[in-house]
C-alpha beads as a LAMMPS data file, in Angstrom:
LAMMPS data file: protein, C-alpha beads

83 atoms
82 bonds

1 atom types
1 bond types

-500.0 500.0 xlo xhi
-500.0 500.0 ylo yhi
-500.0 500.0 zlo zhi

Masses

1 110.0

Atoms # bond

1 1 1 22.847 275.828 66.301
2 1 1 23.251 276.681 69.984
3 1 1 21.254 274.931 72.648
4 1 1 19.345 277.246 74.924
5 1 1 19.305 277.915 78.637
6 1 1 15.820 279.224 79.440
7 1 1 15.470 280.741 75.987
8 1 1 18.945 282.250 75.784
9 1 1 21.673 280.757 73.633
10 1 1 24.410 279.187 75.753
11 1 1 27.133 281.371 74.269
12 1 1 25.152 284.539 74.883
13 1 1 24.411 283.535 78.457
14 1 1 28.085 282.899 79.165
15 1 1 29.090 286.218 77.574
16 1 1 26.578 287.958 79.834
17 1 1 27.954 286.163 82.907
18 1 1 31.525 287.100 81.950
19 1 1 30.510 290.763 81.712
20 1 1 28.731 290.548 85.078
21 1 1 31.853 289.069 86.665
22 1 1 33.982 291.881 85.252
23 1 1 31.539 294.455 86.659
24 1 1 31.597 292.703 90.012
25 1 1 35.400 292.856 90.098
26 1 1 35.257 296.626 89.608
27 1 1 33.043 296.924 92.711
28 1 1 35.643 295.143 94.821
29 1 1 38.443 297.309 96.225
30 1 1 41.398 294.954 96.486
31 1 1 43.122 297.275 98.970
32 1 1 40.419 296.400 101.507
33 1 1 41.054 292.650 101.345
34 1 1 43.044 290.657 103.853
35 1 1 45.392 287.920 102.614
36 1 1 42.816 285.119 102.806
37 1 1 40.204 287.178 100.954
38 1 1 42.743 288.144 98.299
39 1 1 43.507 284.446 97.764
40 1 1 39.812 283.720 97.233
41 1 1 39.551 286.594 94.748
42 1 1 42.605 285.234 92.911
43 1 1 40.901 281.846 92.754
44 1 1 37.770 283.490 91.338
45 1 1 39.923 285.192 88.703
46 1 1 41.421 281.812 87.794
47 1 1 37.948 280.374 87.247
48 1 1 37.106 283.449 85.154
49 1 1 40.168 282.762 82.982
50 1 1 39.145 279.088 82.754
51 1 1 35.724 280.245 81.578
52 1 1 37.249 282.164 78.688
53 1 1 39.444 279.183 77.773
54 1 1 36.537 276.728 77.676
55 1 1 34.337 279.269 75.917
56 1 1 36.897 279.534 73.086
57 1 1 36.899 275.728 72.863
58 1 1 33.074 275.867 72.625
59 1 1 32.812 273.731 75.747
60 1 1 29.898 275.789 77.026
61 1 1 28.927 273.339 79.751
62 1 1 32.333 273.634 81.455
63 1 1 32.569 277.382 80.785
64 1 1 29.173 277.910 82.426
65 1 1 30.233 275.908 85.473
66 1 1 33.479 277.861 85.804
67 1 1 31.878 281.294 85.604
68 1 1 29.237 280.334 88.127
69 1 1 31.884 279.121 90.556
70 1 1 33.811 282.368 90.027
71 1 1 30.645 284.363 90.790
72 1 1 30.033 282.338 93.946
73 1 1 33.520 282.958 95.289
74 1 1 33.294 286.673 94.571
75 1 1 29.789 286.930 96.010
76 1 1 30.994 285.353 99.260
77 1 1 33.763 287.930 99.618
78 1 1 31.447 290.801 98.716
79 1 1 28.862 289.599 101.225
80 1 1 31.448 289.395 104.005
81 1 1 32.563 292.948 103.147
82 1 1 29.025 294.316 102.987
83 1 1 29.306 295.166 99.302

Bonds

1 1 1 2
2 1 2 3
3 1 3 4
4 1 4 5
5 1 5 6
6 1 6 7
7 1 7 8
8 1 8 9
9 1 9 10
10 1 10 11
11 1 11 12
12 1 12 13
13 1 13 14
14 1 14 15
15 1 15 16
16 1 16 17
17 1 17 18
18 1 18 19
19 1 19 20
20 1 20 21
21 1 21 22
22 1 22 23
23 1 23 24
24 1 24 25
25 1 25 26
26 1 26 27
27 1 27 28
28 1 28 29
29 1 29 30
30 1 30 31
31 1 31 32
32 1 32 33
33 1 33 34
34 1 34 35
35 1 35 36
36 1 36 37
37 1 37 38
38 1 38 39
39 1 39 40
40 1 40 41
41 1 41 42
42 1 42 43
43 1 43 44
44 1 44 45
45 1 45 46
46 1 46 47
47 1 47 48
48 1 48 49
49 1 49 50
50 1 50 51
51 1 51 52
52 1 52 53
53 1 53 54
54 1 54 55
55 1 55 56
56 1 56 57
57 1 57 58
58 1 58 59
59 1 59 60
60 1 60 61
61 1 61 62
62 1 62 63
63 1 63 64
64 1 64 65
65 1 65 66
66 1 66 67
67 1 67 68
68 1 68 69
69 1 69 70
70 1 70 71
71 1 71 72
72 1 72 73
73 1 73 74
74 1 74 75
75 1 75 76
76 1 76 77
77 1 77 78
78 1 78 79
79 1 79 80
80 1 80 81
81 1 81 82
82 1 82 83
């Protein structure tokens, strides 16, 4: 049985966050990024990949932390770009 995060199963919550990250990446036009911003986006993508790895291992605590960090990095870039 899955533990819950505010009424939502951990696995379902992480799946939702993965989908939100993927949608967020679509909004970002990589051609508009300078080198430093592109590096941050690459780091966010690495955390996204880590999320999927830990999710497969059923380490939901670590997966949740990774996807949230990935969102934070992407949100910072989007905010600086006015997206």
